[in-house]
N, C-alpha and C positions, 0 to 999 in steps of 0.2 A: 503493500499499500504506499502511495506517494505521501511523504511527510509534507508538513506545512514549509519546513526549511528548504526541501527540495523543490517545491513548487514555486516559491517566491525567492529565487536566488537574488542577492543584492546586486543592485546596478552600480557599477564602478563609479568612483568620483573622489575628489579632494576630501581628506579627513575633516579639515577645519579645526577649529579651536574649541576648547571645553566651554560648553553652555551655548556660546554664541554661533558656533559652526562656522560657515563661510560667509556670514553676513558683513563683517568687518571689511574683508578683502573685496567682496562684491561692492560694497558701497564706496570704496575707495576709487573704483574704476570699474563700473559695471560692464560696459562693453568689452574692455580689455580683459576682465576676469573671464568673461563667458568665452571670448576667442581663445584665451590661452588654455582654458579647461577643455574646450572642445578639440584643441590640437593634441593634449595630452591623453584624453580619454575616448575619444571618438564622438560620433554624431549622437549617441545618447549617454547621458551621464547624470550622476546623482548630484543635486546641489544641496540637498538636505535630507533628513530621514523621510520626510513626506512628499518632497519635490524632485521630479526628475526633469531634466532638459532634453528636448529632442530637436536636432538640427538636420535631419535627413528630409529633404522635401518630399519624397514619397511617403514616408512615415507620418509627417505633419499633415499632409493631405487626407491620408487615411483616417486619422484622428478627427480631423475637421469634419469630414464626411459623416462620421459615426457620432457626431454630436447629436444629442437628445436621445441616444441609445446608452452606450456605456459611459459617454462623457456628457457633461453639462457645461455650458458657456460661462454662466456667471459664477464668480467666486466672491463670496461675501467680503465686504470690506472690513468687518470686524469679525473676530473669531467668536464661535458659539452661536452664530446666527443660522447655521445649516440645519441643526435639528429642529429649530422652530419654524423655519420657513420651507423646508424641502416638500412637505406634504402639500403646501399652498402651491408651490412651483410645479410639482407633478400634476395636480388636478387642473391647473390653469394652462399648461403649457399647450395642449392641443388647440384650445381656443386662442391663445396668444399667437400661435404660429399661423392658423388660418387667417385671423385678423390682420396680422402683419402682411401676409400676401395680398389679401383683398384690398387693403388700403392703397398699397404702391400700385397694384395693377390696375386699380379702378380710376387712378388720377388720370383724367383725360388729357389729351393734348392741348386742349384750350387752357385748362387750369395751369399747366406747366409752362406754356408759352406766356401766359399772363404774369407769372412769377419771374420768368427769365427778363421780360421787359421792365419790370420794377427793379431788377437786381442792379442794373447799372445805375440807376437813379440813386439808390441807396448808398452804393459805394461813392459815388459822385459827392452826395451830401456829407458823408463822414471825411472824405479826403479833402474836400474844399476848406474844411475848418482847420486841417491840420497842414496844409501845403506851406513849404517854407520854413518849418519848425523841426528842429530835431525831437523825434519821438521814439517811444518804445513800440518796435514794429509788431511784436506778438500781441501786445494788449490791443493795438489798434485793429489787427486782422481778426483777432478772436471776437472782437466788439462787431465787426462787419458780419463775420460768419454766423454769429449768433442771431443777429438781426435777420439775416438772409433765411435760415432755417425757421425761425419764428414766423417769417412773412409766408413761407411756403405752407406751413401748417395752419396758420390762423389768418393770414393777411389778404384774402381774396376780395375785400371790399374797403373802399376809402374809410368807412366808419369804424373799421377794426384797427386802425393805426396806433391808437392809444393802447389797446389790448396787445398788440404785437410787442410794443415797447415794454409794456409791463412783464409779459411772459420772458421776453428776451433778458431782462434785467434779472429776473427770479432765477432762471436756468443759469445765468453766468454766475451768480453767487453761490448756487448748488454745485456747479462744476468745479469753482474754485475750491470749495470746502472739500469735495470729494478728491481732487488732485492732490490736496495736502496729505490726505490719508494714504492714497495710492502710491505717492512717491517715496513713502516709508517702506523699508524692507521688513519692518517688524509688524506682524499682525496683532492688533490690541485686542483684548477681551471685550465683548459687546457691552458688559456692565460697567466698564471703566469710565467714569464721568470726566474724561479729559476735555479741555477746551475744543480740540479738533473734532472729537466725536460728537460733542454736543452741537458745535456749529453745523456739522454734516447733517445731523438729524433735523435741526431747525430749518436749515435752508431746503432740505427735502421736503419737509412738510410745507414750506411756502410754496414750493413749485406744485405740489399736489392741489393745494387750496386754490391757486389762481388758474390752473388748468380745469379742475372740476367746475369752477365758476364760469369759466368761459364755455365749457360744454353744456352746462344747464342754460346759459343765456341764448346760445345758439339754437338749442333744441327748442326753446320756448318761442323763438323768432320764426319757426316753421321752415317749410321747404323752399329753397332757392331755385329758379328755373335752370341754371347751369352750375356745375361744380366750379368753385373758384379757388378752393384750397382743400388740404388734406382733411381738416375737420368737416367740412361739407361733404366730402366723400364718405367719411366715416358715419356721419350721421344720416345721410339720405340717398347714398350710392350703394357700393358693393357692401358695405358693413352696416346697412340700415337695421339690422336686428340686434346691433351691439348695445350693451349697457353703458352708462356714463363710465363705470369703473373700467370696462374693457377699452373704452375709447382713450381714456386717461393714460392706461397702460402703453398703448401705442403711441400717443403724443409724447408721452414722457421719454420713452427709450429713443424715439426719433430725435428729439431736441436735444437729449444728452449726447447721443452718439455723434450727431452732426454738428456740434457746438465747437469743439476745440480742434478737431482734425483738420477741416478747411482753414482754420486760421493759422495753424502750425505749417501748413502746406504753403499757403501764400507767404508766410515769413521765409521759408526756404527759398521761394521763387525770388522774393525781394533780393535776398543775399546773392543768388546767382545772378541776377541782372546787374547788381553792383560789381560782381567779380568779372562779368564777361559782357560789356556793352554792346558787342556785336550780337550776342544772344537776344538781347532785348530789341536790337535793330530789326533783327529777322522777324520776331514776334510782332513788331510794329508794322513791318511791311506787309505781313499777312493780314493784319487787322484794318489796314488801309483799304483793302479790297472790300471790306464790309463796313459801312457806317454804323457803328454800334448804337448810336444815339437816335438815328432816324430810321433804320432798317424797319420796313413794314412787314417783313416776314419773319416767322419764328426762327431764331438762330439756333443752330445744332452744332454737334461736335464735328460734323462733316465739313463745316465751313472754316475750321481752323486745324487742318491736319498737323502743321508744325508745331502749334502751340500745344496740342493734345499731346504730341511726342515729348515736348518739353516737360509737361507736367507728369507724364508716365515715367520719365527718367528721374524727376525729382522724387516721385514716390518710391522708386527703386532704390536710390542713394540715401534718401532721408524719409524713410517711412514713418509718419508720426505715430503709428500704432506699431512701435519698435518691438514690443514684447507682447505676445499673446499667451492665453492660458486655458486649460480646461481642467475641470474637476473630474475625477473618476467616480462614477456612481455605482458601477457594477464591474465585477472582475473583468479584466481587459488584457489582451496581449498586444504589445507595441513592438513590433520587430521580434526580436528573440527573447524578449522579457515579459513576464506575467507580472501584472501590476494589480494592486488591491483597491477596492473602494476606500474613499478618504485620502488618496494620494493626489497629488497635483502635477500637471504637466505644464511645462513653459516652452515656447518657441521663440527664438530671436530672430525676427524678420529681417532686421538690419543685417545680421551676418549672413543669412541665407542670400539676400539680394547683393552681396559682395563677394560671394565665394567663388573663386576661379574656377571651381569644378563645374559650376552651373552657368558661368557667364564668361564672355570674352572680355577682356580689358574692363573687370569690374570697378576698378577705381577711377575710371575715366568717365566724365559726364558727357554723354553721346546720345543727344535725342535722335540722331540719325539711324540708331539701331531699330528704332520702333517704325521706320518709313518704308522699309524694303519688302514689307509683305511677308517676311519670315517671322517666326517666333523666335526672338533673340535670347532665349535661355532654355535650360533644360527643363523637362516636364515638372510642373508644379512649384517651380522655383521663383515665382513672382505671385505674391498674394497680399498686396497692401489693404485689400478690403476683406480678407479672410477667404473661406472657401466653405462648402457644404450648406447645410439647411439654415445656418445662422450667418451666412454672407450677408454683408451690407447691402440690403436691397435698394438703398437709395445711392448706390455708387454711380449710376449713369446720371442722376440729378447732380450729385456732388462734383462729377467731372465737368459737366456743364457750367456749373457755378465757378468752378475754378478757371475753366478756359475763358469765360466772359470777363471774369475779374482780372486775369492775367493780361489779356488782350488790352483792356482799358487801361490798366497801369501803364503798360508799355507805350500806348499811344498819348497819354497825357503827361507823363513825368519822366525826367532824368533823375535817377536814384543815386544818392550818395550815402553810402553806409559809413558811418563814423568810427566803428570798432570792428572792422572786418576780421582782423587776426584773432580776437578773442571771442568772436561769435561762432564757437565751434559746437559741435553736436553735444547737447546736454540730455542724457537719457533719463527723464523724469517720468511723470505719468505718460506724458507724451514726448517724442523726440523733437526738441526745439532748438534753435540756434541761440546759444546762451547770451541773454542779454543784448540781443541785436538792436541797434538804434540807427536810424537813417533820417535824412533830410529828403523829402519828395519835392523837387524842384520843377514847377510848371513848365511845360515846353510852350515855346512860343512860335 
């Protein structure tokens, strides 16, 4: 009979220090630690007693595809939450997945086009206030991306403008509080009343209150003739049978997931433009073929092939979601290893995207690699939006937002980054350019 020790052979990895394991070395240089450990122990290694790192693209894809079966996407921000909420998660997961698909699939082209037409105006309003001054780029771009996704969810009518602003501000506060917890390598007990945990709970409750209020108000207003935003679609379109609570769940996840990632991506694009003015000039030349301000036709990614390639390359070299994870909820086999429920898997997107085994010239910024019609990487070696049943369903919308914003910035501004050498990758909750500051000089 197979013993427990035979069935669950320990995954190799660095021994670490007494009590703190590898946390200290990891926090000193997160990307460096993971890269060094991968070189020493291979593509599957143990980070701690409960966490295994997987860096093989085939294995990562297999895990992502098996999410909602042996693996679960969300890992609680504070320990001790799993046992309390797992039953709720299991009961609501089928409804949540169905709602998630219906909402995005049902957003008709007119609603998406209307949002895209408002996007440039939103960016112009924000940038016109800051032009000519040295500013914190990440804060500015996160503010824009937060307003953009709030507009997509709730901004389908001029009367909703104040609601969009209130929701965007509430989500920004909640995202900041969550990032403070997620940036730490230490998982805190859920009962510990630290300032960070209290702030996280308070801001999350604020988001819940403001969203449920918006759902109730919109439901009371009745049916609109055409879908204008995601909330309209969830109330009266493909998700018309949904409860307020189910609609809140969808809006909350969409708003949270789409808040920081586009802002981080745009920050990297700003840095790249400052490093390579010729890159900005080529994006500008492509954008000059389309008048962003007056085009009467809906704009799509096909209108900006080079700009799209630039963004794909930014997401390859600087993936904001640089570290992904899955919780093991049932016994699972990953490669040659049997893993137990309660363990956690991590994948470093940043390292896979720069691995010379999977990419040619991985340290070179080459948008052209995306333009020849061939897949520029080994199978499954590019996953900035994840994969499997929990892939980001808004990735096409996100790409369109990034393309329009990137093209508009290139046409309107010459960008001067004032701290280029120190704005290196900072692997926090998201991968961001550390302390990036810039002056946006209006083009004449």
